[in-house]
C-alpha positions in Angstrom: 82.2 118.9 49.2 84.4 116.4 47.5 88.1 116.9 47.0 89.5 116.5 43.5 93.3 116.1 43.2 95.1 118.3 40.7 98.8 119.0 40.2 100.2 122.4 40.9 100.9 122.8 37.1 97.4 121.6 36.2 95.8 124.1 38.6 98.0 126.9 37.2 96.9 126.0 33.6 93.3 126.2 34.6 93.8 129.6 36.3 95.5 130.8 33.1 92.7 129.5 30.9 90.1 131.2 33.2 92.0 134.5 33.0 92.2 134.2 29.1 88.5 133.4 28.8 87.5 136.3 31.0 89.7 138.6 28.9 88.0 137.3 25.7 84.5 138.3 26.9 84.6 141.9 25.9 85.7 141.0 22.3 82.8 138.6 22.0 80.3 141.1 23.4 81.6 143.6 20.8 81.2 141.1 18.0 77.6 140.4 19.0 76.9 144.2 19.1 78.4 144.7 15.7 76.5 141.8 14.2 73.2 143.2 15.7 73.9 146.5 14.0 74.0 144.7 10.6 70.3 144.1 10.8 68.4 140.9 10.2 69.6 138.3 12.8 67.8 135.4 11.1 70.5 134.9 8.5 73.5 136.6 10.2 76.3 134.1 10.4 78.5 136.5 12.3 75.9 137.0 15.0 75.3 133.2 15.3 79.0 132.5 15.6 79.5 135.2 18.2 76.6 134.0 20.3 77.9 130.4 20.0 81.3 131.6 21.2 79.7 133.5 24.0 77.8 130.4 25.1 81.0 128.4 25.1 83.0 131.1 27.0 80.3 131.4 29.7 79.9 127.7 30.1 83.7 127.1 30.4 84.1 130.0 32.8 81.3 128.7 35.0 82.7 125.1 34.9 86.2 126.2 36.0 85.0 128.6 38.7 82.7 125.9 40.1 85.6 123.3 40.2 88.3 125.6 41.8 87.0 125.3 45.4 86.9 121.5 45.1 90.5 121.1 44.0 93.1 119.7 46.3 96.4 121.0 44.8 99.2 118.4 45.0 102.9 119.1 44.4 103.9 116.0 42.4 107.5 116.8 43.1 107.1 115.8 46.7 105.4 112.4 46.1 107.0 109.0 46.7 105.3 105.6 46.9 105.8 102.0 46.0 102.2 102.0 44.9 100.6 103.7 42.0 98.8 106.8 43.3 97.9 110.2 41.9 100.9 111.7 40.2 102.7 108.4 39.6 104.0 107.4 36.2 103.4 103.7 35.7 105.3 101.7 33.1 103.2 98.6 32.1 103.4 95.9 29.5 100.4 94.5 27.7 100.7 90.7 28.4 99.0 89.8 25.1 101.0 92.0 22.8 104.2 92.7 24.8 103.7 96.4 24.0 105.0 98.7 26.8 103.2 101.8 27.8 103.6 104.6 30.3 100.7 106.3 32.0 101.0 109.3 34.4 97.9 109.4 36.6 96.4 112.9 37.0 93.0 114.5 37.6 90.3 114.5 35.0 90.7 118.3 34.4 94.4 118.0 33.5 94.8 114.5 31.9 95.9 114.5 28.3 96.2 111.1 26.7 98.2 112.5 23.8 100.9 113.5 26.3 100.8 110.2 28.2 98.6 111.2 31.1 95.3 109.6 32.0 92.7 110.4 34.5 92.6 108.6 37.8 88.9 108.2 37.1 89.4 106.5 33.8 89.0 102.7 33.6 92.7 102.2 33.3 93.5 104.8 36.0 91.1 103.2 38.4 92.5 99.8 37.8 96.1 100.9 38.3 95.5 102.8 41.5 97.1 101.0 44.4 99.0 98.5 42.3 102.8 98.1 42.5 105.7 96.7 40.5 104.9 93.1 39.5 101.2 93.3 39.9 99.0 92.2 37.0 95.7 93.8 36.3 92.9 93.0 33.8 90.9 96.0 32.5 87.8 96.3 30.4 88.5 99.0 27.9 86.4 100.1 24.8 88.4 97.8 22.5 88.0 94.8 24.8 89.9 93.3 27.8 93.5 94.1 28.3 95.9 92.7 30.9 98.9 94.7 32.0 101.8 93.9 34.3 103.2 96.8 36.2 106.9 97.1 35.3 107.7 100.2 37.4 106.3 103.0 39.4 108.0 106.4 39.3 107.4 109.9 40.4 109.1 112.2 37.9 107.6 115.4 39.1 107.3 118.2 36.7 109.7 120.5 35.0 
């Protein structure tokens, strides 16, 4: 069995999501029951929507439950390193555009690019792992090749 790193906060979010999804099950089952009572299921949009929601719920619940035993929960507040590792926030500069960016490297199940976190399994995450301040790294990304210089490596922990 593989071990997947996840922050304490990321694990707690998944536990909360799992709890919320399980609590939503009865309402979806009730919606399916009510839609069935309306008669013809061929043109019953309410029934189709409820069944679709049930499929999503069950798939997501199954996914989360299957991943939980594989997680290695890491307290980011205790991490320190000169190198970029799981939980590090790396400040980089694009050597072609001089644009500075920050990436916090987290697990795939908690990474959220819109909040500045990326997966350690993403192309950028993989390329940055093990790097330290002053290192240059070229990465093939969907829009082409980018070269970053690592400006700093921090461990900010979580609030």
